[in-house]
C-alpha positions in Angstrom: 13.5 -23.6 8.4 12.0 -22.7 11.7 10.3 -19.4 12.5 13.2 -18.4 14.6 15.7 -18.6 11.8 13.6 -16.9 9.1 14.8 -13.5 7.8 12.4 -10.5 7.7 12.3 -11.0 3.9 11.1 -14.6 4.4 8.5 -13.5 7.0 7.1 -10.8 4.7 6.9 -13.3 1.8 5.1 -15.8 4.1 2.5 -13.1 5.0 2.2 -12.1 1.4 1.4 -15.6 0.3 -1.3 -15.9 3.0 -2.8 -12.5 2.1 -2.9 -13.4 -1.5 -4.7 -16.6 -0.7 -7.2 -14.6 1.4 -7.7 -12.2 -1.4 -8.4 -15.0 -3.8 -11.1 -16.5 -1.5 -12.5 -13.0 -0.7 -12.9 -12.3 -4.4 -14.6 -15.6 -5.1 -16.9 -15.1 -2.1 -18.0 -11.7 -3.3 -18.6 -13.0 -6.8 -20.6 -16.0 -5.5 -22.6 -13.9 -3.1 -23.3 -11.3 -5.8 -24.6 -14.0 -8.2 -26.9 -15.4 -5.5 -28.0 -11.9 -4.6 -29.0 -11.2 -8.2 -31.0 -14.4 -8.4 -32.9 -14.0 -5.1 -33.0 -10.2 -4.5 -36.8 -10.1 -4.7 -37.3 -13.0 -2.3 -34.7 -11.5 0.2 -36.5 -8.2 0.2 -39.9 -9.9 0.9 -38.2 -11.8 3.8 -36.6 -8.6 5.1 -33.1 -10.1 4.6 -31.9 -7.8 1.9 -30.3 -5.2 4.2 -28.2 -7.7 6.2 -26.9 -9.3 3.0 -26.1 -5.9 1.5 -24.1 -5.2 4.7 -22.2 -8.5 4.4 -21.4 -7.8 0.7 -20.1 -4.3 1.6 -17.9 -5.7 4.4 -16.6 -8.5 2.2 -15.8 -5.9 -0.5 -14.0 -3.7 2.1 -12.0 -6.7 3.2 -11.0 -7.4 -0.4 -9.9 -3.7 -0.8 -7.9 -3.8 2.4 -6.2 -7.0 1.4 -5.2 -5.4 -1.9 -3.8 -2.4 -0.2 -1.8 -4.5 2.3 -0.5 -6.8 -0.4 0.7 -3.8 -2.4 2.5 -2.4 0.7 4.1 -5.7 1.6 5.3 -6.3 -2.0 7.0 -2.9 -1.9 8.5 -3.8 1.5 9.7 -7.2 0.2 11.7 -5.4 -2.6 13.6 -3.4 0.0 14.2 -6.5 2.2 15.4 -8.8 -0.7 19.0 -9.7 -0.2 21.5 -8.8 -2.9 22.0 -11.5 -5.4 25.4 -12.6 -4.1 23.9 -13.1 -0.5 20.9 -15.0 -1.9 23.3 -17.3 -3.8 25.5 -17.9 -0.8 22.6 -18.9 1.5 21.0 -21.3 -1.1 
């Protein structure tokens, strides 16, 4: 199905799938960076690199939170856009 023939419901679901994938990677990135941070915190402070890494961790966490909020909003929107069961069966 081309982008021109997709319904709003299908577009929302496509965006939701992409955001959920981004959320998955953002969560993994935060966990990995946190683990590295805990191992090398002392060395990073000595090298004066602790503050920039903290900033990145904060931004990554904020991105994860924003993704969660948008996913929740789009999931609610998808419910309202979902065609009634009889229409869904007719188009399948």
